C-alpha positions as CSV (number, residue, x, y, z in Angstrom):
1,X,-110.8,-67.6,-57.1
2,X,-109.4,-64.8,-54.9
3,X,-108.3,-61.2,-55.1
4,X,-105.1,-62.1,-56.9
5,X,-107.1,-63.7,-59.7
6,X,-109.8,-61.1,-60.0
7,X,-107.4,-58.2,-60.3
8,X,-105.8,-59.5,-63.4
9,X,-108.1,-62.0,-65.0
10,X,-111.3,-60.0,-64.3
11,X,-110.0,-56.8,-65.8
12,X,-108.9,-58.5,-69.0
13,X,-111.0,-61.6,-69.3
14,X,-107.9,-63.5,-70.1
15,X,-106.8,-66.6,-68.1
16,X,-103.1,-66.0,-68.8
17,X,-103.3,-62.7,-66.9
18,X,-103.7,-64.3,-63.5
19,X,-101.4,-63.6,-60.6
20,X,-99.1,-66.6,-61.2
21,X,-98.5,-65.5,-64.8
22,X,-98.0,-61.8,-63.9
23,X,-95.7,-62.3,-60.9
24,X,-92.5,-63.1,-62.8
25,X,-92.9,-59.8,-64.7
26,X,-93.4,-57.8,-61.5
27,X,-90.4,-59.5,-60.0
28,X,-88.2,-58.6,-63.0
29,X,-89.3,-55.0,-62.6
30,X,-88.6,-54.6,-58.9
31,X,-85.5,-53.9,-56.9
32,X,-86.9,-54.4,-53.4
33,X,-84.7,-52.8,-50.8
34,X,-86.9,-53.8,-47.8
35,X,-87.5,-57.4,-48.7
36,X,-84.7,-58.4,-51.1
37,X,-85.1,-61.2,-53.6
38,X,-87.8,-63.6,-52.4
39,X,-90.7,-65.7,-53.8
40,X,-92.8,-62.6,-54.3
41,X,-90.2,-59.8,-54.7
42,X,-87.4,-59.1,-57.2
43,X,-84.0,-57.6,-56.5
44,X,-82.5,-56.8,-59.9
45,X,-85.0,-54.7,-61.7
46,X,-85.0,-51.0,-62.5
47,X,-87.9,-50.0,-60.2
48,X,-86.6,-49.4,-56.7
49,X,-89.0,-50.3,-53.9
50,X,-88.4,-49.0,-50.4
51,X,-90.5,-49.0,-47.3
52,X,-91.3,-45.6,-45.8
53,X,-90.5,-45.2,-42.1
54,X,-93.5,-45.7,-39.9
55,X,-92.1,-43.9,-36.9
56,X,-94.8,-41.3,-36.3
57,X,-97.0,-41.9,-33.2
58,X,-100.1,-42.0,-35.5
59,X,-98.7,-45.1,-37.2
60,X,-98.5,-47.0,-33.9
61,X,-102.1,-45.9,-33.0
62,X,-103.3,-47.1,-36.4
63,X,-101.5,-50.5,-36.1
64,X,-102.8,-50.9,-32.6
65,X,-106.4,-50.2,-33.6
66,X,-106.1,-52.6,-36.5
67,X,-104.9,-55.4,-34.2
68,X,-107.7,-54.6,-31.7
69,X,-110.2,-54.9,-34.6
70,X,-108.9,-58.4,-35.3
71,X,-106.5,-57.7,-38.2
72,X,-103.0,-59.1,-38.2
73,X,-99.9,-57.1,-39.1
74,X,-97.7,-58.1,-42.0
75,X,-94.3,-56.8,-43.1
76,X,-95.3,-57.0,-46.8
77,X,-98.9,-56.3,-47.6
78,X,-98.6,-57.4,-51.2
79,X,-97.7,-61.0,-50.3
80,X,-100.9,-62.9,-50.7
81,X,-100.2,-65.7,-48.3
82,X,-99.7,-63.1,-45.5
83,X,-102.3,-60.6,-46.4
84,X,-104.2,-59.3,-43.4
85,X,-107.8,-60.4,-43.4
86,X,-110.9,-58.9,-41.7
87,X,-112.0,-60.6,-38.4
88,X,-114.4,-63.4,-38.7
89,X,-118.1,-62.4,-38.1
90,X,-119.0,-65.5,-36.3
C-alpha cells in the first residue's frame, strides 16, 4: 500500500476510492497541454493543465541541489511510477 492508495482510501475508508478507481475520472477532467493524452493524463477534459516555465536561475539551483541530495528529476511529478524518491539511507 503506497501513497496513491493512502491518499484516496485512507481519507474515505472506501476501497473503491483507490488510485486505480479515481484515475479515469481525473483523466476525463484534464486537458494536459504539457503531457497530452497518456496512461496518466487526459487530453479532452475541461480543466486545462499547463506547466509553468522553470527558466529562472533559482529553479536550476533547486534542481541541481535535489539531484546532489540523491533525488531524481521527473517531467511529471504526479506519475507514480516516475515519482522522485528520497535517497536510500543505507
